[in-house]
C-alpha positions as CSV (number, residue, x, y, z in Angstrom):
1,X,-194.9,-2.9,24.9
2,X,-192.1,-5.5,24.9
3,X,-192.9,-8.7,22.9
4,X,-191.0,-11.8,23.8
5,X,-190.9,-13.9,20.7
6,X,-187.5,-14.7,19.2
7,X,-185.3,-11.8,18.4
8,X,-186.5,-8.4,19.9
9,X,-187.2,-5.5,17.6
10,X,-186.3,-1.8,17.3
11,X,-186.1,1.1,14.9
12,X,-184.6,4.5,15.5
13,X,-184.0,7.9,14.0
14,X,-180.9,10.0,14.5
15,X,-179.6,13.5,14.3
16,X,-176.2,15.2,14.4
17,X,-173.3,12.9,13.6
18,X,-175.7,10.2,12.3
19,X,-177.1,12.6,9.7
20,X,-173.5,13.5,8.6
21,X,-172.6,9.9,8.3
22,X,-175.8,9.2,6.4
23,X,-175.1,11.8,3.8
24,X,-174.2,10.4,0.4
25,X,-176.1,7.1,0.9
26,X,-178.9,7.2,-1.6
27,X,-182.1,5.5,-0.6
28,X,-181.3,5.7,3.1
29,X,-183.5,7.5,5.5
30,X,-181.8,10.1,7.6
31,X,-183.9,9.1,10.6
32,X,-185.5,5.9,11.8
33,X,-188.1,5.5,14.4
34,X,-188.3,2.7,17.0
35,X,-191.2,0.5,16.3
36,X,-190.7,-2.5,18.6
37,X,-188.1,-3.9,20.9
38,X,-188.3,-7.6,21.8
39,X,-186.1,-10.1,23.5
40,X,-186.0,-13.8,24.5
41,X,-183.8,-16.2,26.5
42,X,-182.7,-19.4,24.9
43,X,-180.7,-22.4,26.3
44,X,-178.3,-23.8,23.7
45,X,-176.4,-27.1,24.4
46,X,-172.6,-27.3,23.8
47,X,-171.4,-30.0,21.4
48,X,-168.2,-30.2,23.5
49,X,-168.6,-29.6,27.3
50,X,-165.5,-28.3,29.0
51,X,-164.0,-27.5,32.4
52,X,-162.0,-24.5,33.6
53,X,-160.4,-23.8,37.0
54,X,-163.6,-23.1,38.9
55,X,-166.5,-24.6,36.9
56,X,-167.7,-27.0,34.2
57,X,-170.1,-26.1,31.3
58,X,-172.4,-28.2,29.0
59,X,-174.8,-25.4,27.8
60,X,-175.2,-21.7,27.5
61,X,-178.2,-19.4,28.0
62,X,-178.4,-16.5,25.5
63,X,-180.4,-13.3,25.5
64,X,-181.5,-12.4,22.0
65,X,-182.5,-8.9,21.0
66,X,-184.0,-7.9,17.6
67,X,-184.4,-4.3,16.5
68,X,-186.6,-3.4,13.6
69,X,-186.8,0.1,12.0
70,X,-189.7,1.8,10.3
71,X,-187.7,1.6,7.1
72,X,-187.6,-2.2,7.3
73,X,-184.0,-2.5,8.5
74,X,-183.4,-5.0,11.3
75,X,-180.6,-5.0,14.0
76,X,-179.7,-8.1,15.9
77,X,-177.8,-8.6,19.2
78,X,-177.1,-11.5,21.5
79,X,-175.7,-11.7,25.1
80,X,-174.4,-14.6,27.2
81,X,-174.9,-13.8,30.9
82,X,-172.8,-15.8,33.4
83,X,-173.0,-14.9,37.1
84,X,-169.4,-15.7,37.9
85,X,-168.2,-13.3,35.1
86,X,-170.8,-10.7,34.3
87,X,-172.5,-10.6,37.8
88,X,-175.9,-11.4,36.4
89,X,-177.9,-14.6,36.0
90,X,-179.7,-15.5,32.8
91,X,-183.0,-14.8,34.6
92,X,-181.9,-11.4,35.8
93,X,-180.8,-10.5,32.3
94,X,-184.1,-11.8,30.9
95,X,-186.1,-9.8,33.4
96,X,-184.1,-6.6,32.8
97,X,-184.8,-6.8,29.1
98,X,-188.4,-7.6,29.6
99,X,-189.0,-4.7,32.0
100,X,-186.9,-2.0,30.4
101,X,-186.1,-2.6,26.7
102,X,-189.4,-1.3,25.4
103,X,-189.6,1.6,27.7
104,X,-186.1,2.8,26.7
105,X,-186.4,2.4,23.0
106,X,-189.9,1.9,21.6
107,X,-191.6,4.9,20.1
108,X,-188.5,7.1,20.1
109,X,-186.4,8.6,17.3
110,X,-182.8,7.7,17.6
111,X,-180.6,10.4,19.1
112,X,-177.0,10.6,18.2
113,X,-175.8,7.0,18.9
114,X,-173.6,7.9,21.9
115,X,-176.6,9.5,23.7
116,X,-178.8,6.5,23.1
117,X,-176.1,4.1,24.3
118,X,-175.7,6.2,27.4
119,X,-179.4,5.7,28.1
120,X,-179.0,1.9,27.5
121,X,-176.0,1.9,29.9
122,X,-178.1,3.6,32.6
123,X,-181.0,1.2,32.2
124,X,-178.9,-2.0,32.1
125,X,-175.8,-1.1,34.2
126,X,-176.3,-4.1,36.5
127,X,-176.8,-6.6,33.7
128,X,-173.8,-6.1,31.3
129,X,-174.6,-9.1,29.1
130,X,-178.1,-7.8,28.6
131,X,-176.7,-4.4,27.9
132,X,-174.3,-5.9,25.4
133,X,-177.1,-7.6,23.5
134,X,-178.9,-4.2,23.1
135,X,-175.6,-2.4,22.3
136,X,-174.8,-4.9,19.5
137,X,-178.3,-4.7,18.0
138,X,-178.1,-0.9,17.9
139,X,-174.7,-0.9,16.3
140,X,-175.9,-3.5,13.8
141,X,-178.9,-1.4,12.9
142,X,-176.7,1.8,12.8
143,X,-174.2,0.2,10.4
144,X,-177.0,-1.1,8.2
145,X,-178.5,2.3,8.1
146,X,-175.2,3.7,6.8
147,X,-174.8,0.7,4.4
148,X,-171.3,0.0,5.7
149,X,-169.6,-2.6,7.9
150,X,-169.0,-1.2,11.4
151,X,-165.2,-1.7,11.1
152,X,-165.1,0.7,8.1
153,X,-167.1,3.3,10.0
154,X,-164.8,3.1,13.0
155,X,-161.7,3.0,10.9
156,X,-160.1,-0.3,10.0
157,X,-156.6,-1.3,11.3
158,X,-156.6,-5.0,10.6
159,X,-157.9,-7.4,8.0
160,X,-157.1,-10.9,9.1
161,X,-155.8,-12.3,12.4
162,X,-155.5,-15.8,13.9
163,X,-157.8,-16.8,16.8
164,X,-156.8,-19.2,19.5
165,X,-159.1,-22.2,20.3
166,X,-159.5,-23.3,23.8
167,X,-158.6,-26.7,25.3
168,X,-160.3,-27.1,28.7
169,X,-158.8,-28.8,31.8
170,X,-158.2,-32.4,30.7
171,X,-155.7,-35.1,31.5
172,X,-152.5,-35.0,29.4
173,X,-153.5,-37.5,26.7
174,X,-157.0,-36.0,26.3
175,X,-155.6,-32.5,26.0
176,X,-153.1,-33.7,23.4
177,X,-155.8,-35.5,21.4
178,X,-158.0,-32.4,21.4
179,X,-155.1,-30.1,20.4
180,X,-154.3,-32.4,17.5
181,X,-158.0,-32.3,16.5
182,X,-157.9,-28.5,16.3
183,X,-154.7,-28.6,14.4
184,X,-156.2,-30.9,11.8
185,X,-158.9,-28.3,11.4
186,X,-156.3,-25.7,10.5
187,X,-155.9,-23.9,13.8
188,X,-152.3,-23.0,14.9
189,X,-153.0,-21.2,18.2
190,X,-154.1,-22.9,21.3
191,X,-155.3,-21.6,24.7
192,X,-154.8,-24.1,27.4
193,X,-156.9,-23.9,30.6
194,X,-154.9,-24.3,33.7
195,X,-155.1,-23.1,37.4
196,X,-155.7,-26.3,39.4
197,X,-152.3,-28.0,39.9
198,X,-149.3,-26.0,38.7
199,X,-146.8,-28.9,38.7
200,X,-149.1,-31.2,36.7
201,X,-150.0,-28.3,34.3
202,X,-146.3,-27.5,33.6
203,X,-145.8,-31.2,32.8
204,X,-148.8,-31.0,30.4
205,X,-147.4,-27.9,28.7
206,X,-144.0,-29.5,28.3
207,X,-145.7,-32.5,26.7
208,X,-147.8,-30.4,24.4
209,X,-144.8,-28.3,23.2
210,X,-142.7,-31.5,22.7
211,X,-145.4,-33.3,20.7
212,X,-146.8,-30.3,18.7
213,X,-143.6,-28.5,18.0
214,X,-142.9,-24.9,17.4
215,X,-145.5,-24.4,14.7
216,X,-148.2,-24.0,17.3
217,X,-148.6,-20.8,19.4
218,X,-149.6,-21.6,23.0
219,X,-151.2,-19.3,25.6
220,X,-152.6,-20.3,28.9
221,X,-155.5,-19.1,31.1
222,X,-155.5,-19.7,34.8
223,X,-158.9,-18.2,35.6
224,X,-157.7,-16.9,38.9
225,X,-156.5,-20.3,40.0
226,X,-153.0,-19.7,41.4
227,X,-151.5,-18.1,44.5
228,X,-149.0,-15.3,44.5
229,X,-146.2,-17.5,45.8
230,X,-146.6,-19.7,42.7
231,X,-146.0,-16.9,40.2
232,X,-142.2,-17.2,40.1
233,X,-142.4,-20.8,39.2
234,X,-145.0,-20.2,36.5
235,X,-143.4,-17.3,34.9
236,X,-139.9,-18.8,35.0
237,X,-141.2,-21.6,32.8
238,X,-142.7,-19.5,30.1
239,X,-139.6,-18.9,27.9
240,X,-138.7,-22.6,28.0
241,X,-142.2,-23.6,26.9
242,X,-142.7,-20.8,24.4
243,X,-145.9,-19.5,26.1
244,X,-147.0,-16.2,24.7
245,X,-149.1,-15.0,27.6
246,X,-150.8,-16.0,30.9
247,X,-154.4,-14.9,31.5
248,X,-155.5,-13.9,35.0
249,X,-153.2,-16.0,37.2
250,X,-154.6,-14.5,40.4
251,X,-158.0,-13.3,41.7
252,X,-158.6,-9.6,41.0
253,X,-158.2,-8.8,44.7
254,X,-154.6,-10.0,44.5
255,X,-153.5,-8.1,41.4
256,X,-151.0,-6.0,43.4
257,X,-148.8,-9.1,43.7
258,X,-148.1,-8.9,40.0
259,X,-146.1,-5.8,40.8
260,X,-143.4,-8.1,42.2
261,X,-142.8,-9.6,38.7
262,X,-140.0,-8.2,36.6
263,X,-141.3,-5.9,33.8
264,X,-140.7,-8.5,31.1
265,X,-142.9,-11.0,32.9
266,X,-145.6,-8.5,33.7
267,X,-145.9,-7.8,29.9
268,X,-146.9,-11.4,29.5
269,X,-149.7,-11.2,32.1
270,X,-153.2,-10.6,30.6
271,X,-156.0,-9.2,32.8
272,X,-159.3,-10.8,32.2
273,X,-161.6,-11.0,35.2
274,X,-159.8,-7.9,36.5
275,X,-160.8,-5.9,33.5
276,X,-164.5,-5.6,33.6
277,X,-165.2,-1.9,32.9
278,X,-163.5,1.1,31.3
279,X,-162.8,2.3,34.9
280,X,-160.9,-0.9,35.7
281,X,-158.9,-0.4,32.5
282,X,-157.9,3.1,33.5
283,X,-157.0,2.1,37.1
284,X,-154.9,-0.9,36.0
285,X,-153.2,1.0,33.2
286,X,-152.1,3.7,35.6
287,X,-150.5,1.1,37.9
288,X,-148.9,-0.9,35.0
289,X,-150.3,-4.1,36.4
290,X,-150.9,-6.0,33.2
291,X,-149.2,-6.0,29.8
292,X,-152.3,-7.1,28.0
293,X,-156.1,-6.5,28.6
294,X,-158.6,-9.2,27.6
295,X,-161.7,-7.4,26.4
296,X,-165.0,-9.3,26.4
297,X,-168.1,-7.6,25.3
298,X,-170.2,-9.5,27.8
299,X,-168.1,-8.2,30.8
300,X,-168.1,-4.6,29.8
301,X,-171.5,-4.2,28.2
302,X,-170.9,-4.1,24.5
303,X,-169.0,-2.4,21.7
304,X,-169.2,1.2,23.1
305,X,-167.5,0.4,26.4
306,X,-165.1,-2.0,24.8
307,X,-163.9,0.7,22.5
308,X,-163.3,2.9,25.5
309,X,-161.1,0.2,27.1
310,X,-159.3,-0.2,23.8
311,X,-158.5,3.6,23.7
312,X,-157.1,3.4,27.3
313,X,-154.9,0.5,26.3
314,X,-153.6,2.2,23.2
315,X,-152.7,5.3,25.1
316,X,-150.9,3.3,27.8
317,X,-149.0,1.0,25.4
318,X,-151.0,-2.1,26.6
319,X,-151.8,-4.9,24.1
320,X,-155.3,-6.1,23.6
321,X,-156.7,-9.6,23.5
322,X,-160.3,-9.8,22.4
323,X,-162.0,-12.8,24.1
324,X,-165.3,-14.3,24.6
325,X,-167.4,-16.9,26.5
326,X,-169.8,-19.3,24.8
327,X,-171.4,-16.9,22.4
328,X,-173.2,-16.6,19.1
329,X,-171.5,-15.3,16.0
330,X,-173.8,-12.2,16.6
331,X,-171.7,-11.1,19.5
332,X,-168.4,-12.5,18.3
333,X,-168.8,-10.4,15.1
334,X,-169.2,-7.3,17.2
335,X,-166.0,-8.0,19.1
336,X,-164.2,-8.6,15.8
337,X,-165.4,-5.3,14.3
338,X,-164.1,-3.5,17.4
339,X,-160.9,-5.5,17.5
340,X,-160.0,-4.8,13.8
341,X,-160.6,-1.1,14.5
342,X,-158.0,-0.9,17.3
343,X,-154.2,-0.5,16.6
344,X,-153.6,-2.0,20.1
345,X,-155.1,-5.4,19.1
346,X,-152.5,-8.2,19.3
347,X,-154.4,-11.3,20.1
348,X,-157.8,-12.9,19.3
349,X,-159.6,-15.5,21.3
350,X,-162.9,-15.5,19.5
351,X,-163.8,-19.2,19.3
352,X,-166.9,-19.1,21.5
353,X,-169.3,-20.2,18.7
354,X,-167.4,-23.3,17.6
355,X,-168.8,-25.6,20.2
356,X,-172.5,-24.5,20.0
357,X,-174.9,-27.3,19.0
358,X,-176.7,-24.5,17.1
359,X,-176.3,-20.8,16.7
360,X,-179.2,-18.3,16.6
361,X,-177.3,-16.2,14.0
362,X,-175.1,-16.7,11.0
363,X,-172.6,-14.7,9.0
364,X,-170.4,-11.9,10.5
365,X,-167.1,-13.4,9.7
366,X,-165.3,-16.3,8.0
367,X,-162.7,-18.7,9.5
368,X,-160.0,-20.2,7.3
369,X,-157.1,-22.1,8.7
370,X,-157.7,-20.5,12.0
371,X,-157.7,-17.0,10.6
372,X,-160.7,-14.6,11.1
373,X,-161.9,-12.2,8.4
374,X,-165.0,-10.0,8.5
375,X,-167.6,-10.3,5.8
376,X,-168.1,-7.2,3.7
377,X,-171.6,-6.6,4.8
378,X,-173.3,-3.7,6.5
379,X,-173.5,-3.5,10.3
380,X,-172.3,-6.6,12.0
381,X,-172.8,-8.6,8.8
382,X,-175.1,-11.1,10.5
383,X,-178.7,-12.4,10.0
384,X,-181.0,-14.6,12.1
385,X,-180.5,-18.3,11.6
386,X,-184.2,-19.0,12.4
């Protein structure tokens, strides 16, 4: 039976590849059995509310999942459902976990991890953020069972990378003030939200570049806010302003209009809302629509589908940006493990925990002068904060 108190709980046992990976790890059980699976929904205020092209936010609701094995190991996961992005409401994610999590996991011995994740996908396909919470908790427990950080199990490609921090839609002076605040904290990469008034936003970007100088990297996120006839003006300004990429300038239904851009401009276009699933990634890669894919675990359903998107991007020569919403370090750590295991990773936008009034987890990674580095701890490297 599913218990709904704090982090949900699971334990699992494995065969096949798990047993091979387990070998040589003294004191580790080759199989773990699921004891309990529990979840809860929690509303967390933001210390800094913000606005994007189509909405404003002052809090986030998170699904928490805790997995506990019969050998005492615990796996944690967290999801941030948002109907406009993941297609599920916090309540539908909460209900899906309450109804299905225990039935899928409790009392079973872990199969090879891909098989178990396939069952999770089937059970939570309509609620990707809920699925992501379960996926993260299983990966965390899996890594802890092996006694190694996930990135080392996957195969590390990167050790440190800069993350951007987001400046929401503000007037020019407020945006400049916030940008300077982030710079004072050591960050040197800004993501500026745009998508409401192109003329005013180009003036803002001109001001920011003039005031902040060339030491700051700037990327922009339109959140589907523009029309196809505005693209030539937008992209013709990028070189002058030193903008490194433009996220989702058009709604996904209008992606074909990006085909009218010259290849050099298309390489600066990053698909975000258009890249929800591994199937989306395959379709867009075949068409050459975007030069960059923004992978968010909440959109695609966790680490496993994110790594499939990453493999498609690598094969197609498409760069990766790993993004987030307002999220706990529990989910951001999962994204960072996957990002650092992909040779296609070029950009990080993993700042979603910085504005939380409190975080249900801690650990995972360190931030120093805007650079992210994973902690050398098993699994996701996280623990519950309460």
